[in-house]
C-alpha positions in Angstrom: -0.6 -24.0 11.6 2.8 -25.6 11.9 4.2 -23.6 9.0 2.9 -20.3 10.4 4.4 -21.1 13.9 7.7 -22.2 12.4 8.1 -19.0 10.4 7.0 -16.8 13.3 9.6 -18.5 15.6 12.4 -18.5 13.0 12.3 -14.7 12.4 12.1 -11.9 14.9 9.5 -9.9 13.1 7.1 -11.5 10.6 4.4 -10.0 8.5 2.0 -12.5 6.8 0.9 -10.5 3.8 -0.7 -10.5 0.4 0.9 -8.7 -2.5 -2.3 -6.8 -3.3 -3.0 -5.6 0.3 -2.4 -1.9 0.9 -2.6 -2.3 4.7 0.1 -5.0 4.6 2.2 -2.6 2.6 1.6 0.2 5.1 2.6 -2.0 8.1 5.7 -3.1 6.3 6.7 0.5 5.6 6.0 1.5 9.2 8.4 -1.2 10.4 11.0 -0.2 7.9 10.7 3.5 9.0 11.1 2.4 12.6 14.4 0.6 11.6 13.2 -3.0 11.5 13.6 -5.2 8.5 10.6 -7.6 8.8 10.4 -11.0 7.2 7.4 -10.7 4.8 5.7 -13.8 3.7 3.3 -13.2 0.8 0.5 -15.7 1.3 -0.8 -15.3 -2.3 2.6 -16.6 -3.5 2.4 -19.7 -1.4 0.7 -22.9 -2.5 -0.5 -23.4 1.2 -2.3 -20.0 1.2 -5.7 -21.2 2.2 -4.4 -23.5 5.0 -2.2 -20.7 6.3 -5.1 -18.2 6.3 -7.2 -20.7 8.3 -4.3 -21.2 10.7 -3.9 -17.5 11.3 -7.6 -17.1 11.9 -7.5 -20.0 14.4 -4.6 -18.3 16.2 -6.8 -15.2 16.7 -6.3 -12.9 13.7 -9.6 -11.2 12.9 -8.5 -10.9 9.3 -5.9 -13.1 7.7 -3.6 -10.3 6.6 -1.6 -8.5 7.7 -0.8 -10.8 10.5 2.1 -9.5 12.5 4.3 -11.6 14.8 7.1 -10.1 17.0 9.4 -12.5 18.9 7.3 -15.5 17.9 4.1 -14.0 19.4 1.0 -12.8 17.5 0.6 -9.1 17.8 -2.4 -8.9 15.5 -3.3 -7.0 12.4 -3.2 -3.4 11.4 -5.5 -2.1 14.2 -3.4 -3.7 16.9 -0.1 -2.6 15.4 -1.2 1.0 14.9 -2.7 1.1 18.4 0.6 0.0 19.9 2.5 2.5 17.7 0.3 5.4 18.8 0.7 4.4 22.5 4.5 4.3 22.0 4.6 0.6 22.9 5.4 -0.8 19.4 9.0 0.5 19.4 9.6 -1.3 22.8 8.5 -4.6 21.3 10.7 -4.0 18.2 13.9 -2.9 20.1 15.6 -6.3 19.9 15.1 -6.3 16.1 16.2 -2.8 15.2 18.7 -2.7 12.4 22.1 -1.3 13.2 
């Protein structure tokens, strides 16, 4: 859990992902289209993959990926991100991290 929390606090927008996950890719593209360059950590390329997945689940992720953190706080997975986007709230959370 420490590794997950450290990464989430070191980067403004973090997506814990897997290279084969199409929903992870979609969330990443959404953020880039909104003008944010998220830090993407591919769990399937990390030797601590299983421990990190367990940590994400303990933190409240229903599924291990994508797990999105904004400003060090867990936002959730695809459903939560898309819900915020459709309500117009996501861009407000992302404002401090918009690329120039």
